[in-house]
C-alpha positions in Angstrom: -6.3 -6.4 7.8 -7.4 -9.7 7.1 -4.9 -12.7 6.6 -4.3 -13.1 2.8 -3.8 -16.8 3.3 -7.2 -17.3 5.1 -9.0 -15.3 2.5 -7.5 -17.1 -0.4 -8.1 -20.5 1.4 -11.9 -19.7 2.2 -12.6 -17.2 -0.3 -16.2 -17.9 -1.1 -16.9 -18.1 2.7 -15.2 -14.9 3.5 -16.8 -13.1 0.7 -20.4 -14.3 1.8 -19.8 -13.1 5.4 -18.5 -9.6 4.1 -21.5 -9.2 1.9 -23.6 -9.1 5.0 -21.9 -6.0 5.7 -23.6 -2.6 4.7 -22.6 -1.4 1.2 -21.4 -3.2 -1.8 -18.0 -5.0 -1.9 -16.6 -6.4 -4.9 -13.4 -8.7 -4.4 -13.3 -9.8 -8.1 -9.9 -8.1 -8.5 -8.5 -9.7 -5.2 -9.6 -13.1 -6.5 -8.0 -12.5 -10.0 -4.8 -11.5 -8.2 -4.8 -14.3 -5.9 -5.1 -16.7 -8.9 -2.2 -15.1 -10.9 -0.1 -15.0 -7.8 -0.5 -18.8 -7.4 0.4 -19.5 -11.0 3.4 -17.3 -10.8 4.7 -19.2 -7.8 4.4 -22.4 -9.3 6.3 -21.0 -12.3 8.9 -19.5 -10.4 9.5 -22.7 -8.3 9.6 -24.7 -11.7 12.2 -22.3 -13.1 14.1 -22.3 -9.9 14.3 -26.1 -10.1 15.4 -25.8 -13.8 18.1 -23.3 -12.7 19.4 -25.6 -10.0 19.5 -28.6 -12.5 21.3 -26.4 -15.0 23.8 -25.3 -12.5 24.7 -29.1 -11.6 24.7 -29.9 -15.3 27.3 -27.1 -16.0 29.5 -28.5 -13.1 29.7 -31.7 -15.2 30.3 -30.0 -18.5 32.9 -27.9 -17.3 34.9 -31.0 -16.8 33.8 -33.0 -19.9 32.6 -30.7 -22.7 33.8 -27.1 -22.7 31.7 -26.4 -26.1 28.4 -27.6 -24.5 29.2 -25.4 -21.4 28.7 -22.2 -23.6 25.4 -23.2 -24.8 24.3 -24.2 -21.1 25.4 -21.0 -19.8 23.2 -19.2 -22.4 20.2 -21.4 -21.4 20.9 -20.7 -17.8 21.0 -17.0 -18.4 17.5 -17.2 -20.2 15.9 -19.1 -17.2 17.6 -16.5 -14.7 16.1 -13.8 -16.7 12.7 -15.5 -16.6 12.8 -15.8 -12.9 13.8 -12.2 -12.4 10.9 -11.2 -14.6 8.3 -13.4 -12.9 9.6 -12.2 -9.4 9.0 -8.5 -10.5 5.7 -9.3 -11.3 5.1 -11.1 -8.0 6.4 -8.1 -6.3 3.8 -5.9 -8.2 0.9 -8.2 -7.2 1.9 -8.3 -3.6 1.9 -4.5 -3.6 -1.5 -4.2 -5.2 -3.0 -7.0 -2.9 -1.6 -5.0 0.1 -3.3 -1.8 -0.9 -6.6 -3.7 -1.7 -6.4 -5.5 1.7 -6.1 -2.1 3.5 -9.7 -1.2 2.4 -11.4 -4.7 3.1 -13.2 -4.6 6.2 -13.1 -7.2 9.1 -15.1 -10.3 8.8 -18.1 -10.2 11.5 -17.7 -12.9 14.2 -20.0 -16.0 13.9 -22.1 -14.6 16.8 -23.0 -11.4 15.3 -26.4 -11.3 13.7 -27.0 -10.7 10.0 -29.0 -7.6 9.3 -29.7 -5.0 6.7 -29.7 -1.9 8.8 -29.5 -0.6 12.5 -33.2 -1.8 12.9 -31.7 -5.4 13.1 -29.6 -4.7 16.2 -30.5 -6.7 19.2 -30.9 -5.3 22.7 -29.4 -7.8 24.9 -30.1 -6.0 28.3 -31.2 -3.0 29.9 -30.2 -1.1 33.2 -32.4 0.9 35.4 -35.5 2.8 34.7 -36.4 5.8 32.7 -36.7 8.9 34.9 -40.2 9.9 36.0 -40.2 13.7 35.1 -43.4 15.4 35.9 -42.9 18.1 33.5 -42.0 18.3 29.7 -38.3 17.8 29.8 -36.0 20.0 27.7 -33.2 19.0 25.2 -29.7 19.5 26.8 -28.8 22.4 24.6 -31.9 24.3 26.0 -31.1 23.3 29.5 -27.3 24.5 29.1 -28.3 27.7 27.4 -31.0 28.6 30.1 -28.2 27.9 32.7 -26.1 30.5 30.8 -23.4 27.9 30.8 -23.3 26.5 27.1 -22.5 29.0 24.2 -22.7 28.0 20.7 -22.9 31.3 19.1 -19.7 32.5 20.5 -18.1 29.2 19.5 -19.3 29.6 15.8 -17.8 33.0 15.8 -14.5 31.4 16.8 -14.2 28.2 15.1 -17.5 27.6 12.8 -20.4 25.1 13.3 -20.1 22.0 15.5 -18.3 23.6 18.3 -19.1 25.1 21.8 -18.0 27.0 24.8 -18.8 25.4 28.2 -18.7 28.0 31.0 -18.2 28.0 34.8 -19.7 25.1 36.7 -20.6 23.1 33.5 -17.2 23.3 32.3 -15.9 22.0 35.5 -18.6 19.2 35.5 -17.0 18.0 32.1 -13.5 18.0 33.8 -14.9 16.1 36.9 -16.7 13.6 34.7 -13.3 12.8 33.0 -11.5 12.4 36.3 -14.2 10.2 37.7 -14.2 7.9 34.6 -10.4 7.7 34.9 -10.4 6.9 38.5 -13.1 4.3 38.1 -11.2 2.5 35.4 -7.8 2.6 37.2 -9.5 1.0 40.4 -10.4 -1.9 37.9 -7.0 -2.7 36.5 -6.5 -0.4 33.7 -3.3 1.7 33.4 -3.7 5.4 32.6 -1.9 6.6 29.6 -1.9 10.4 28.5 -1.4 10.1 24.8 -0.1 12.3 21.9 -3.0 14.1 20.2 -1.2 14.1 16.7 -0.2 10.8 15.2 1.4 9.6 11.9 -0.1 8.2 8.8 1.1 4.8 9.9 -0.5 4.8 13.2 -4.1 5.9 11.5 -3.4 3.0 9.2 -2.6 0.6 12.0 -5.9 0.9 13.5 -7.9 1.1 10.3 -8.8 4.8 10.2 -6.7 5.1 6.9 -6.7 4.8 3.9 -10.7 4.3 3.8 -11.7 7.1 6.1 -9.3 9.9 5.4 -12.0 12.3 4.6 -13.2 12.1 8.1 -9.7 13.2 9.5 -8.1 16.6 10.4 -4.6 16.7 9.4 -1.6 19.2 9.5 -0.5 20.8 6.2 3.3 21.3 5.2 6.2 18.9 4.9 5.4 17.0 8.3 2.0 15.3 7.9 0.4 14.5 11.1 -3.2 13.7 11.8 -5.4 15.0 14.9 -6.5 11.8 16.7 -10.1 10.8 15.9 -10.0 8.8 19.3 -7.4 8.0 21.7 -7.7 4.3 20.4 -5.1 5.3 17.8 -2.1 6.3 20.0 -2.8 3.8 22.6 -3.2 0.8 20.2 -0.1 1.9 18.5 1.8 2.2 21.9 2.7 -1.4 21.1 3.3 -1.0 17.4 5.9 -3.5 16.1 6.4 -5.2 19.4 6.5 -8.6 20.7 4.9 -8.8 24.0 5.3 -11.7 26.4 2.4 -13.7 27.0 2.7 -13.7 30.7 2.1 -9.9 30.6 -1.3 -10.2 28.9 -3.8 -8.9 29.2 -2.6 -5.5 28.9 -5.3 -2.8 29.8 -5.2 0.8 29.2 -7.4 3.9 29.6 -6.8 7.4 28.4 -8.4 10.6 28.4 -8.2 12.8 25.3 -9.8 15.3 23.0 -11.0 13.8 19.7 -11.2 15.5 16.3 -13.6 14.5 13.5 -14.6 16.2 10.4 -17.9 14.5 10.3 -17.8 14.1 6.4 -21.2 12.9 5.3 -23.1 14.1 8.5 -24.7 17.3 7.1 -27.9 17.8 8.5 -27.4 15.3 11.5 -27.8 16.7 15.0 -27.0 20.2 14.1 -28.0 21.4 17.4 -26.2 20.5 20.7 -23.2 18.5 21.8 -24.0 15.1 20.1 -22.2 15.5 17.0 -19.0 17.8 17.3 -15.6 18.4 15.5 -14.0 18.3 18.9 -15.0 16.5 22.0 -13.6 14.5 25.0 -13.4 11.0 25.6 -12.0 8.2 27.9 -11.0 5.3 25.9 -10.5 1.8 26.9 -7.9 -0.5 24.9 -7.0 -4.0 25.7 -4.5 -6.5 24.3 -5.3 -10.1 24.9 -4.6 -13.7 23.7 -6.9 -14.6 20.9 -8.7 -17.3 23.0 -9.7 -14.6 25.6 -10.9 -11.9 23.3 -14.6 -12.6 23.4 -14.7 -12.9 27.3 -12.7 -9.6 27.3 -15.2 -8.0 25.2 -17.9 -8.7 27.5 -15.8 -7.6 30.6 -14.9 -4.2 28.7 -18.5 -3.5 27.9 -19.3 -4.1 31.4 -16.5 -1.7 32.5 -18.0 1.1 30.3 -21.4 0.3 31.4 -20.4 0.5 35.2 -19.9 4.3 34.7 -23.6 4.9 33.6 -24.7 2.7 36.6 -22.6 4.7 39.0 -24.1 7.8 37.4 -27.7 6.4 37.9 -28.3 6.7 34.0 -30.8 4.2 32.3 -29.2 2.6 29.5 -29.3 -0.5 27.3 -26.7 -2.7 25.7 -27.4 -3.5 22.0 -25.4 -6.0 19.8 -24.8 -4.5 16.4 -25.9 -6.6 13.4 -23.4 -7.0 10.4 -24.8 -3.9 8.6 -24.2 -1.6 11.4 -20.5 -2.5 12.6 -17.5 -0.5 12.4 -14.9 -1.0 9.5 -12.3 -2.8 11.8 -14.7 -4.7 14.2 -15.4 -8.2 14.3 -18.1 -7.7 17.0 -19.4 -4.5 18.7 -21.8 -3.6 21.6 -23.2 -0.1 21.6 -24.2 1.3 25.1 -27.2 3.5 24.5 -28.3 5.9 27.2 -31.9 7.3 27.4 -32.3 11.0 26.9 -35.6 12.3 28.1 -35.4 15.6 26.1 -35.2 13.6 22.9 -37.3 10.8 24.0 -34.7 8.4 22.5 -31.7 6.2 23.1 -28.3 7.6 21.9 -25.1 6.0 21.6 -22.7 6.8 24.5 -20.2 4.1 23.9 -19.2 1.5 21.3 -17.3 -1.4 22.6 -15.5 -3.6 19.9 -13.2 -6.7 19.5 -11.1 -6.6 16.3 -9.5 -10.0 16.5 -6.1 -9.9 14.9 -7.2 -7.2 12.3 -5.5 -4.3 13.9 -2.5 -6.3 15.3 -1.7 -7.6 11.7 -1.8 -3.9 10.4 0.2 -2.4 13.3 2.7 -5.5 13.7 1.7 -6.3 17.3 2.6 -9.8 18.4 3.1 -11.9 21.6 5.1 -14.7 22.6 2.7 -17.5 24.2 5.5 -19.1 26.3 9.3 -18.8 26.6 10.8 -20.2 23.4 7.6 -20.3 21.3 7.0 -18.5 18.0 5.4 -15.0 18.3 1.9 -14.7 17.0 -0.7 -11.9 16.4 -2.5 -10.9 19.6 -6.3 -9.6 19.6 -7.1 -5.9 20.3 -10.2 -4.6 21.8 -11.3 -0.9 22.7 -14.3 1.1 23.7 -15.4 4.3 25.1 -15.6 4.5 28.9 -17.3 6.8 28.1 -17.7 9.7 25.7 -17.4 12.6 28.0 -19.6 15.1 26.2 -22.4 12.7 25.6 -22.3 11.8 29.3 -22.7 15.5 30.1 -25.6 15.6 27.7 -27.1 12.5 29.5 -26.8 14.3 32.9 -28.3 17.4 31.7 -31.4 15.8 30.5 -32.0 13.1 33.0 -31.1 15.2 36.0 -33.0 18.5 35.1 -35.5 20.0 37.1 -38.7 22.0 36.5 -36.9 25.2 37.9 -34.1 25.0 35.4 -31.7 23.7 37.7 -29.7 20.4 37.3 -29.0 18.0 40.1 -25.3 16.7 40.3 -25.1 12.8 40.6 -23.8 11.9 44.1 -20.7 10.2 42.9 -19.4 13.3 41.1 -20.0 15.9 44.1 -16.5 15.1 45.6 -15.0 16.1 42.3 -16.9 19.3 42.4 -16.3 20.4 46.0 -19.7 19.4 47.1 -21.7 21.1 44.5 -25.0 19.5 44.5 -26.4 21.2 41.5 -26.2 23.6 38.4 -27.9 26.8 39.0 -28.6 29.7 36.4 -26.0 32.2 36.3 
């Protein structure tokens, strides 16, 4: 959530930067409410001053003029009634502004390029080379089905579309990937959390999924409403909800493996085959809590931590800085890691690494004390996929496939698989 004081103070500049984001954004009502609130504050202060003066006057009249005292009491009552009426309106305005602010996206950082679509994203670096396959590469779902280890038909029978069964060594490979990723991040200073997979509305609101994206969420029915997490970002960020952290303990760095559940509202017709866009998938999430002055450097480091997994797996990829039109709702700056998929002959997102400034911290009430005795202030949050496990599996199937239908296992994963060096048809 944006700081209302900053929005009111720099309204035109904020609106101009927000308009660079994709979609229309009308803040006319916000501006109107800001103006009315300002007038009401002045009026209330005036009436309060008048009430204070009347109270002093009544003290004098009580001693010198009892008749005038009754008249003064009437005037004081009218002033108090006016204050009560205007304060009630102020409360109403604050509630309206709070709801409006919850659906206003974050302001892009000054270093984010202005753009109209994803075509305006900027590739900042690449790593490795595209594999030199001497045959026509298959897409991952063809590879998995030919191995006899990927079953969409039975998953559809059980759960509907956008689900899959992974079988035998392929299922084991997915588990191995998650363990490998977690181990690597723990070695680099992240603390592992195993989070809840169901969270409250408050938690979803704290990270920015609600209220704007409720249609993308799965939730329970009945008296006790809970949401299936779309990413471990939600429970891990809210791990410190309504807390004040000591500055000496920052940065706090966490990693978490979890399933992720997404309704994928509005994605009809997109990636209908394969494992790219599923209702349920696994992901390893990286979350950091840092001092405001360290957040940009932390974003670079977090992105490098995620990219390192791709490097260790030998997967060619690029790092892309998203333009204003392609950024997520809560992000102030985002890098996407895009891995090369030979079967698709395209780069596909495998991680999104973002800095949120104090946007999430304000919603989730997460602060830190810079030093002993100092006033607490909002910290900055960051997160990124380190990595999306299913999409990493996709990348391995496509990049390590062989003409005979087998798939080589990257060397760094073999210890997690008892030395298994390849997937072979069953």
